[in-house]
Structure formats: C-alpha cells, structure tokens
C-alpha angles and dihedrals in degrees: 000000000000109000128189117200129180121207096031100153096086147354121015096351092054092046092050093046093051091048094050094047093048089053096054102266125129116239133198112188144173139197141158098244105093098193090049091050089051090050091052091049091053095046096042113032125182138351080044116068134195129188137181103243133158102212090203089071109075095198093057092047089051092053091047092051092050089052095048105037124082142141091284097030109072115134118257088188124022114191118192099199104144111114146140136207131218126246107265110269142121110278093250089059095052109104111238092237091055091049089051093048092052093049090047091060102032100042110011091042090057091047090050094053092046090050095056102032108033098063089068090051092047090051090064095033093231138106144069126251116203117190115193110238125166143224080262088061088066101031136019141237131187121265094024099075095130092050092047091049091052095050094044084054090052090053091053095040092051095046090050092048088051088060090055101048122099121249111282096042134087140202115197131183106215128203103203095194129227112325130167099255134139088261093055091046089054088059102034104020112205091353087080088073089076090068128078119272120252092252091057091046092052090056087069103025100049097057089041091059091050089060095056116107145144090311088066097048110140094359118134101234133192136194103247119233096026101084117137 
C-alpha cells in the first residue's frame, strides 16, 4: 500500500511510519523538523519519501502534493496526524496568536492536506482518510480548551467529509488513546510515563488502520486498549 502520513518526525506519526515501512508498505511523510526529516531520508531511501512541510501553509502542502502524487502514487491510506497542543491555561489566558497557531495546524492543516491529496483518491473512488482526533475531541477538560476545540472540529469535519465521498471510500476520525508522547508529557508531565510508548501503540494501531474501509465511513473510531 502507498501511505501518506503527516507529522512523521516524532510520536505517533514516526511510530506508524516505521511500522508500515518495516511491513513492506511505501510511506510518504512530512514534518516540520528538518534534521529529523533528513534522518528519515537517510534511513529509509526510495521508494519512501520524506519532506519538511508545515501543513498549516497551504502553498507548501500544494507543492508537496505535486511532488508526491502521480498515476501510480495515489494514497491508499492518508493519515492526518500532525498536531500541537496549547500550554495548559484557562481559555481567557491563552494569547490569541497562540490559539490561532494551534487552529492553523490542527484544523487548517488537515483541510489543506485533504484539499491537495484527496481529489486524486476521489478520482479513482478508492482510499481511506484517517484524521487524528482525541479523547478530547469527544469530551473536555480544563486548561486545554483550544486543543479540545480543534479536535471537536476534526470530528465534525471528518464526518461531513464522509458524507461527500463517493462509494468505496472512507473518512474516519480516530481517537488514538493515551500514549506516552511529548504531547502527553506537556499535559501530564512525568505521569505520561505510566502509558504505553508510541512504538507499542503502533503495533496495534497500524494494522488496525489497514483494516478500515467503506464500512467505517463516518464512524468515530478508537484504538482499543489505549483509553485514558
């Protein structure tokens, strides 16, 4: 399968990319960390491809898509994983520019990738789009209002997209669960160490995503066993 993943330089995206490549799939990934992208290129040469791209910038996503897509390179699985979380604070203490930056990555970034990659998938009426949501896309907690808002938006955006896709395709919002990543440590500090590592999570999540199909279109999915 040809799999496109955003946010591959660390955490869940990196773990998914490594698992898929080790199991014979071809991965095209992007991330904002240039040195980590260079490392991925050195460790995983063609047919895999990795680029430094900020998904919040539509022009850069457009150029990335033009470089990646081709007659024989249309994603079978598109995973919108790139995301950020706000520094813990009541909503009224979150600077407007920080709120806007979070939304630009978590919501606009997903829309940008869909805009430039999904038309090729629609043309052949095949493929699955997985947009990373969160437990906080289906519930709320104090001091993470911007992040909650972005992930609730992803749930709605994905379900609406599911209504627009042709038969044979699927769009699925995915709650990955609680995993020991930099993002979780930002929220729970050392308490995040009590949760499984991303590599362990990918052992279950990666094959689960490969099983998603038209039957799952519009369904809010979760990776079983990793609930908070």
